[in-house]
PASEBA-1860 file (N, C-alpha, C; in nm, 3 decimals):
! residues 97
1> MWVGFWAA> 6.888/20.659/16.296/6.783/20.627/16.312/6.696/20.560/16.173 ~ 6.684/20.680/16.115/6.623/20.664/15.962/6.705/20.556/15.884 ~ 6.823/20.554/15.887/6.917/20.465/15.826/6.908/20.314/15.856 ~ 6.903/20.294/15.998/6.891/20.177/16.047/6.738/20.110/16.014 ~ 6.635/20.225/15.978/6.496/20.153/15.945/6.490/20.146/15.842 ~ 6.567/20.224/15.719/6.565/20.186/15.585/6.633/20.063/15.584 ~ 6.757/20.032/15.626/6.824/19.921/15.625/6.737/19.795/15.667 ~ 6.686/19.811/15.778/6.588/19.699/15.798/6.494/19.664/15.727
9> YDNLRAYA> 6.418/19.775/15.645/6.313/19.770/15.547/6.370/19.693/15.437 ~ 6.489/19.727/15.387/6.524/19.663/15.260/6.577/19.538/15.303 ~ 6.624/19.502/15.411/6.647/19.355/15.417/6.526/19.273/15.446 ~ 6.410/19.307/15.512/6.291/19.252/15.510/6.230/19.251/15.374 ~ 6.220/19.369/15.298/6.165/19.336/15.130/6.264/19.230/15.108 ~ 6.391/19.241/15.100/6.470/19.137/14.988/6.430/19.005/15.080 ~ 6.446/19.001/15.210/6.397/18.845/15.223/6.262/18.811/15.208 ~ 6.143/18.897/15.179/6.007/18.853/15.118/6.026/18.846/14.989
17> EDSVIPAL> 6.087/18.914/14.920/6.122/18.867/14.781/6.190/18.742/14.752 ~ 6.318/18.694/14.845/6.352/18.599/14.834/6.289/18.457/14.873 ~ 6.191/18.507/14.976/6.087/18.388/15.027/5.982/18.333/14.933 ~ 5.948/18.445/14.847/5.845/18.432/14.753/5.847/18.297/14.679 ~ 5.964/18.251/14.621/5.971/18.160/14.566/5.960/18.017/14.637 ~ 6.035/18.017/14.741/6.006/17.878/14.849/5.871/17.877/14.873 ~ 5.808/17.973/14.926/5.672/17.985/14.975/5.587/17.929/14.848 ~ 5.605/17.976/14.720/5.507/17.921/14.622/5.549/17.786/14.579
25> IFTVITEV> 5.676/17.708/14.598/5.700/17.581/14.568/5.613/17.516/14.709 ~ 5.669/17.546/14.822/5.587/17.483/14.940/5.426/17.475/14.915 ~ 5.376/17.589/14.860/5.235/17.588/14.852/5.173/17.485/14.769 ~ 5.264/17.482/14.632/5.229/17.389/14.501/5.244/17.253/14.565 ~ 5.345/17.230/14.627/5.380/17.069/14.691/5.245/17.040/14.789 ~ 5.237/17.130/14.854/5.120/17.109/14.946/4.990/17.092/14.904 ~ 4.944/17.154/14.788/4.825/17.155/14.694/4.844/17.006/14.649 ~ 4.957/16.985/14.568/4.959/16.858/14.498/4.928/16.717/14.620
33> IIMVLARK> 5.000/16.728/14.727/4.976/16.643/14.819/4.829/16.636/14.848 ~ 4.775/16.754/14.891/4.621/16.720/14.924/4.556/16.691/14.805 ~ 4.560/16.717/14.709/4.472/16.672/14.577/4.518/16.515/14.537 ~ 4.629/16.477/14.584/4.657/16.309/14.572/4.576/16.247/14.665 ~ 4.569/16.298/14.771/4.525/16.243/14.898/4.363/16.214/14.878 ~ 4.302/16.342/14.834/4.180/16.363/14.815/4.137/16.268/14.701 ~ 4.177/16.279/14.594/4.177/16.158/14.482/4.137/16.028/14.550 ~ 4.260/15.974/14.632/4.280/15.852/14.679/4.165/15.833/14.782
41> RMRIEREE> 4.139/15.926/14.840/3.984/15.906/14.932/3.863/15.880/14.874 ~ 3.866/15.947/14.744/3.742/15.938/14.666/3.734/15.797/14.605 ~ 3.853/15.774/14.554/3.854/15.632/14.499/3.812/15.519/14.613 ~ 3.878/15.539/14.703/3.843/15.422/14.824/3.702/15.441/14.876 ~ 3.631/15.553/14.861/3.501/15.581/14.902/3.426/15.499/14.776 ~ 3.458/15.526/14.658/3.399/15.496/14.539/3.387/15.327/14.531 ~ 3.523/15.273/14.566/3.526/15.137/14.586/3.449/15.079/14.683 ~ 3.437/15.131/14.818/3.368/15.077/14.905/3.209/15.080/14.904
49> GRVEGREE> 3.168/15.191/14.814/3.025/15.186/14.775/3.003/15.089/14.670 ~ 3.105/15.062/14.589/3.067/14.948/14.487/3.059/14.811/14.560 ~ 3.146/14.783/14.671/3.135/14.640/14.745/3.022/14.657/14.801 ~ 2.970/14.764/14.883/2.863/14.755/14.950/2.740/14.735/14.873 ~ 2.739/14.805/14.748/2.638/14.795/14.639/2.631/14.648/14.603 ~ 2.764/14.594/14.552/2.756/14.449/14.506/2.701/14.361/14.612 ~ 2.739/14.356/14.771/2.676/14.295/14.839/2.534/14.302/14.878 ~ 2.476/14.425/14.844/2.345/14.445/14.876/2.272/14.379/14.750
57> GREEGRAE> 2.321/14.387/14.631/2.275/14.343/14.506/2.264/14.179/14.525 ~ 2.353/14.121/14.581/2.374/13.981/14.589/2.286/13.936/14.678 ~ 2.233/13.998/14.808/2.143/13.965/14.905/2.011/13.982/14.824 ~ 1.987/14.108/14.772/1.836/14.089/14.705/1.815/14.000/14.604 ~ 1.932/13.960/14.525/1.919/13.844/14.421/1.877/13.735/14.463 ~ 1.970/13.691/14.580/1.948/13.554/14.691/1.810/13.566/14.705 ~ 1.790/13.668/14.768/1.609/13.653/14.814/1.490/13.636/14.710 ~ 1.562/13.701/14.613/1.450/13.691/14.504/1.447/13.539/14.434
65> VRAELEPI> 1.595/13.472/14.403/1.564/13.331/14.379/1.513/13.239/14.490 ~ 1.539/13.278/14.612/1.493/13.186/14.710/1.354/13.186/14.713 ~ 1.286/13.314/14.679/1.160/13.343/14.688/1.056/13.244/14.562 ~ 1.137/13.260/14.453/1.105/13.179/14.338/1.126/13.032/14.366 ~ 1.225/12.978/14.429/1.276/12.837/14.437/1.218/12.775/14.537 ~ 1.160/12.855/14.643/1.096/12.810/14.752/0.981/12.698/14.727 ~ 0.870/12.732/14.678/0.785/12.646/14.610/0.790/12.523/14.562 ~ 0.892/12.530/14.487/0.940/12.431/14.386/1.003/12.321/14.470
73> IEDLQERI> 1.092/12.385/14.552/1.174/12.295/14.655/1.079/12.208/14.739 ~ 0.971/12.283/14.789/0.883/12.202/14.900/0.791/12.127/14.846 ~ 0.761/12.135/14.689/0.660/12.069/14.621/0.764/11.936/14.606 ~ 0.886/11.933/14.589/0.980/11.807/14.537/1.008/11.739/14.674 ~ 0.997/11.818/14.794/1.020/11.749/14.895/0.911/11.672/14.931 ~ 0.782/11.737/14.927/0.664/11.649/14.965/0.661/11.533/14.867 ~ 0.693/11.547/14.710/0.692/11.426/14.636/0.792/11.306/14.690 ~ 0.909/11.375/14.728/1.009/11.267/14.810/0.942/11.200/14.909
81> RRLENGNA> 0.889/11.247/15.002/0.829/11.203/15.125/0.735/11.114/15.090 ~ 0.641/11.135/14.986/0.515/11.049/14.952/0.594/10.907/14.872 ~ 0.700/10.942/14.809/0.758/10.812/14.738/0.825/10.729/14.840 ~ 0.880/10.779/14.951/0.958/10.703/15.076/0.878/10.641/15.128 ~ 0.754/10.682/15.159/0.628/10.608/15.197/0.543/10.521/15.154 ~ 0.560/10.527/15.016/0.519/10.429/14.918/0.348/10.499/14.895 ~ 0.346/10.599/14.909/0.193/10.675/14.881/0.214/10.769/14.736 ~ 0.284/10.684/14.642/0.312/10.773/14.530/0.190/10.783/14.438
89> EQSPDAPA> 0.141/10.909/14.397/0.037/10.881/14.324/0.088/10.881/14.167 ~ 0.004/10.822/14.091/0.016/10.833/13.951/0.004/10.955/13.869 ~ 0.120/10.989/13.834/0.098/11.104/13.735/0.041/11.106/13.609 ~ -0.027/11.173/13.529/-0.084/11.172/13.421/0.019/11.133/13.316 ~ 0.131/11.132/13.325/0.197/11.132/13.212/0.271/10.987/13.237 ~ 0.241/10.918/13.351/0.312/10.781/13.343/0.190/10.695/13.322 ~ 0.228/10.571/13.223/0.152/10.463/13.191/0.104/10.390/13.303 ~ -0.016/10.360/13.288/-0.075/10.273/13.390/-0.065/10.139/13.374
97> S> -0.010/10.059/13.469/0.006/9.903/13.476/-0.070/9.811/13.522
END
């Protein structure tokens, strides 16, 4: 019985020693795959953040430009209406005729 136990123990020990190298290789490959996928995910999230940030920046920029140009546009539209109606007032730079 002891001989059988020691034989089984030696076989398990040999199997464990033999399986260490494949286990290490498997572990390294698994960790490399996980790291590659993690980097890819971080890059995608960073790109999405950039896209969202750009879109938000564009919207803010458009709103600022619209706020600056809105009074000018309204003034020009009013002038065009007056010119179309024939109620143009003389500007100070225009020569009097």
